[in-house]
N, C-alpha and C positions, 0 to 999 in steps of 0.2 A: 731293696729293690734290686732286682736283677741286674747288673750293668758288667760293662767290660771294664777292666781296670785299666789306669792309664797306662801302667805297665806291659799289660797285653797289647794296647794298642802301638805302643813304641815297638813291640817285638814284633808285630805285622809288620810295621814298616820297615822294619831291618831286612826282611825277606819278600819282598814287594812280588806280586804274581807277573811282573813285567821288569823287563831291564832297561827302559825306554832312560833317556837323559831326561835332563831340567827343561829342555826345550821342548822335547815331543809332550812329556807330561803337562807341561804349561798349557800347550795347544790342546790336548786331548780335555783339559779340564774348561777350558774356553767351548770347546766344541760340543762337550757335554752339556753344560750349562744351557747353550745356544739350542739344543735339541728340545732340552726340555723347554725352553722359552717360547719358542715358534712352537709347538706343539699346543701347550697351554692357551697362547696368545692367538696367534694364526689360525690354526687348526680347531681351536675350543675342545682339544681333547681333555680327558679327565685328569687330575694332576697324578694319581693312583698310576695311571698308564703312561704319561708324561715321563715319569720318575723311572718306572721301570726301563722304558726304552732309551731314556738318557744315561742311565746307568750302564746298559748294555754295551751303547755308543761310546760313553767315556773307556770303557774296559778294552773296547775295540780300537781306537784312537792311540791309546797308549801301549797298543801290541800286544795285550794281554791274550792267551788263549780263551775262546768264548766259554768253554766249559769252567774255566777258574773264575772267570767275570761271573757266571751264573753261581757258583758256588760262594762269591763274596756277597754278591748281590740277597741270594734267600738266607746266609748267615745273617747279614745286619737286619734283614727285614724280622727275622725270628727273634733275634736278640732284643731288638726294640720294642715290638708286641709283647714280647716277654716282660719288659721292663717296665712298660707305661700302660699296657694295654688294658688291665685290669683298673688301674687308676682313673682313666679316663672314661670305663664305664660306670665306677662307683661316682664319678663326679657328676655322670650325666644323670645319674638316677637320683641322686640329691638335687639337681638342679630342676628337676621334673617334679618330685615332689613339692617343693617350695614353690614354685609354679603354681601348679594343678589343686594345693591344698587351699591357695590363698595366702600361703604365710609373706610371699613376695609383696602382693598389695596391702596386705596388713604393715608392712615396715614402710612402704610409701604412704599411706595415708598417716599415719601414727607422726610421722617425721613434718610432711607437710601441714598437718594440724598446728604444728607447734612453729611452722616458719611461715615467714609474709614479707614482702616488700625487698630489701635489699638482700636478706638472708636467702632466699628463694634458690639463686643457683649456688651457695653453698650447701642448701639441704638436698639439691638434686644430685650433687656430686659425691656427698655422703650416701646417699640412696645408691647410685651406680655402681658404689665401689665395695658397697656391703655386700649386694645382689650378685655383684660382678664375680666374688671370689669363687661360689659353686658353678656358677653357669659358662656355658662359652659364650662368645661374643655377638655372634648371631642372634642364639636365643636371648640372650640380654636386650638386644636391641627389640625384636618384637615384645618382648615383656616392658620395656619401659616408654615404647612409642607412645601409646596410649595415655599416658601418666604426663608426658612431655607435652603432648597435645592438649590435654583437658587443662592443665596448667598454664599454658600460655594463653588459652582462649579466656578462660574465666577470672585470671588474673592480668589479662591484656597486658601481657608480657610480649617483648620481641620473641619470636621462636628460637633465635639463635643463644639468646639470652639466658633460657632454660635448657636447649637441646645440647648445646656444647658441652657444658658441666657433665651431663648425664653419658654423653659419648666420651667425655675423656676419662671419666671413671671406668666405663667398661673396658675402654681400650689399654689403659695402662695394668690394669688386671689381667687382660688376657697376653700382653707383651711380657710382662715382667714377674709374675706370681704363680707358683705353682698352685693347685694340680691343673692349671691350664696345659694344655699338649706341648706346644712349643718349649717353654720352661723346662716342662719332664723332659723333653727329648733332649736339650741342650745339656742338663744336669747328669743324665744318662750318658751322654757322649763323652764329657770331660770328665765324668766320676767326681763329680762336684756332691758336698756334702747338703743334703735338702733344705736341712733346719737352718743352716746359716746363709743359704740362699735366700728362703724365705725371709728371715729377718734382716737382710741387707735391702731385697727386696721390698718390703714394706717401708724402709728407711728411706729408699729411693723415690717410693712411688708416691710419697705424701707432698712433697714438696712439689713434684712433678705435676701431679693431677691440680694442684692449687694453680700452679702456673698457667697449665693447657685449658684447665678447666673454667673458674670464674673470673680469672683476670683476664686471660684472652677472649672470654665471650664478650666482654664490654665491646671491644673493640670488632668483634666478629657483628654484633649487632649493628653496629654504626656502617660496615661494608655491607651488609645481606641484610636489609630490615624487611622481613616477610613476618606474614601471619601464618597461624597453624592450619592448614589446609582441611575443610571440612569433610571432605569425602575419606580422610585419612583416619577417622576417630573410630576405632574398631571397640567391640566389645572387650571387657575385662572378664580375665578367668573366674575370678569370684564372684561375680554377679551372679550365677547360678547355683552359689553353695549358700545354704541354711546358716551354716557357721563358717570359722575360720579360726586358725589358731593366734593366739595372745604374740603382741611384739617382743617381749620378753624373751619367751621361749624359743620363737622363730630366730631371733637374733643368735642366741646362744646355740641353737643347733646348728647356724650357718658358721659361727666362728669356732666351733668345737675342734674340727678337723686343723686349724691352724694353732689354736691353743695347745695341743697335743703335740705339733710338731715343732713347734716353739720352745715348747717346757722340754722337750728332748735334746735341742741345741744349746740350751742354758745349762742344762745337767752336764751335757758333755763338755763345755767349757770349765764348768764350776769344778767338775769330778776330775776329768781328765785321765781315769783310769777305767779301759774297759772290763777289767776282771771284776771291778767295784760292782755288789749287789745292785746298788742304786741304780747305776747307769747300764746295767744289763736289763733293767725293768724299764726303763725308759726308753732304750733302744727298741723295746718291742712296741711299748704303748705308743711312742712318738713315730714308729714307722709309717709312710703314707698308706700303706696298705690298711694298718689297723686304725689308724686315724680316721680314715676315709668310711671305712667299713661301719666303724663305731658309728659315725655321723649318720650315716644311711639306715642304721638298725633305731639310732635313738629318732631320726625323723619319721621313720613311720609310724611311731607313737604321738612326738611331739607336733608333729604335721600333719600325717594323713588321719590318725584317729582322732584329733583335735578337730579336723575338718568334718570328721562323720563318715568317713570310709570306711567301706567295709573290708575283709580280707581279699573278697573277689576283685574290688576296684583298688585295691593297694596292689595287686599282683598285675592288675592292667596297667598300671600307672607306671610299675616298674619295666615291665614288658613294651610299654611304647616309648620308653625311656631309651632301651636299647638301639631301635631299629635306626635311627636319625643318625647314630655316631659311627654305623658301618663304614660311610665313605671316609670319614675322620681317621679312623681305625687304620684303614688301607691306605692313607695317603702317608700318617704318620711311619707307618711299617716301611712302606716304599722308599720313603726317605732315609729311614734308617740304614736301606739298603744300600742306596746312594751314598752314604755316610759311608757305609764299610766299604763300598768299591773306590771311593777316593782313599782310604787309607791303606788298602791292600795293594793299590796300584803304585803308591810311594808317594803319593801326594802330598800328604800331610809330613811325611819327613821333608820333604822338598821345602814347603813352607818353614818348617822348623830352620832349614839349614840357610836358607835364602833370608829369613828375618833377622839372624845374627848378623848380619852385615849391613841391616836398616837402622836407621837411629829411632824408628818409629815404635810406640810401646806396644805390647801384645795387646792390650784392651782397646786400644784405636784401631790397630790393624782388623780386629774380631769385628768393631762396630763397622768398620768400613765395608767388609767383605759381605755383612749382613745388609748394608744398605744398598749395594751393587745389586744384590740377589733380589731384594724386595723390588727395587724398581722394576728389573728385568720380568719377575713373574707375577708380580701383586699378590704375592700369598706372602703374609708374615710366618706361618708355620713352615712353609718350604725355605724361605730364606734362613730360619733358625736353626733348621735341619742342616742344610748344605753348609752354612756356616761353622756349625758347630764340629760335621766333618772334618773341614779345611783346617779348622785351629784347634783341633782334639790334640796335638803333640806338643803344643806352646804350654798345656796344663800341667805338663810332667813335672817341673820342677818349681811348680807355683803351691803355696799355702794354701790351706783350705780356705781361707779368707778370700784369697786373689781368684783361686778357680770360682768360687761364689760370684765373685764380680765379674770374671770372664763371661759366665752366662750372661749375667744381668748386660753386660755390653752388648753380646750377640742379640738378646732380647730387644733392648735398645733400638739397636739399628734396625731390626726386622720390621720397626712401625714407621719408618720414614717415609714420608710423602706418598700415601695412598692414591692412586689417581685410575684412570679408566681401565687398568687390568685388574684390578680389584674388586671382588664381588662387595665388599665392604661399603664401595663407593657408590656402587649403584643402588644398594641397599637405604643408605643416606638420602641419597638424592631423591629417590621415589617417593619416601615416609615423607618427608619433610617438603616435598614438592619443589624442589631447585633446579635450577637449570646447571648444567654441568659446570658452566663459570662461576656460579655462585656457590656449587660445593667443592671447587678448588679452592675458593677464596675463604672457606670455612673449614669444612672437614680436613681438606688435605693440610692446609696448612697448620691444623691443630694436630694432626698425626705426626706434622715435622718437628713441631715445637716439643710434644712429649719425646720425640727420639734423642734432639739434640739435648734437651736438657737432662733426660735420663742418663745420656751420653756422657755428658759432662761431670754429671755428679758421681758416677763411676769414677773416673777418671780422678775426680777428687777425692773421692774416698781411698783410692788405691794409694794416695800420698801420706794419707795420715793415718792408714790402719795396716 
């Protein structure tokens, strides 16, 4: 992955584009974030425009010449898109193939056929976690909602007992596990090892999703006892298909990039010699670009062709998968520009210097910063990008493991208490037919549990490894 090294980030911070003192820089950060928050929440401006304007405002408040602020922003945007843009696009293609081929429905139907009674919430969290690996959160919700509603209705379950585990599975994947945009950008910003981050992310994700999903759903179902709304039962994608791919091959295709990236991380640990032939081979095979590209190419046959797709249909599927992510790419890119403006203004170095005098651990500081930005903007991705830019210099003296944990701490903080300024909040509310109060008691509390549990596990891991 193309990435700025931590050394380069630190070097940039030594010669900032402004000579402002800590007080002025602190005010500039607050003012820049305030501009972004107001533009997104009050004026309903698209996050890409808000981040662009907020970056320039940050530079201006910090006393930087506007031309240098523009250069910092465009450099950060370009570096970020170069680093993660292709990966986001490949992830979107794989997700679209999974959905349109009926592969996702095949996973759902196979697991549900073997589950029942008390095991159903566990089946739902398993389904959501597997399907959530290659899918964006919003796409995963749209794909899983029909299943949640059908299962709740036919099995006479409380909607929350089935829905919360599914939402937890999707949300944890979105916040902690690459190739989702947030974790990828944080990995890029702090120069973390993707394979180690992925391995530790899975380790943190499993207990987190169990607590926030099946366990919490028992209480959520008591607090909000509602049934599935009839009007929200849409058609499933595979109902128009004559055939669809098998369960085993579908799961194997989805997990292929994960296995390839984890294999690289394992070889890096065992061999630990960059010049060794085996490690060099796995460095290529397990790189995110090759792993996701391989999964997409394999998926065209195991998913697309298995569903009877012609070459034209496959081409159309790929084309349709890319259009919806244009906004995501621009937001991620602008977030990278904001991050670089923070660094070049000397804010990252300021955080590094101030934190030396604090007793607060770096991982907890990263989690808290992400929490504050998440609460203010409502966007997990914006929170991740901004927090990563602020704490990137803290990673300079960290080991690979602790740098990966820094990424996970940021990701965990970015999920804290989704409320009315988060698009996901309204998506869940409308699909499940809930009131604002009911959505807060279920969805918002679930997100907070994910954030706190994952953050706690990250801190615990930092003490033992």
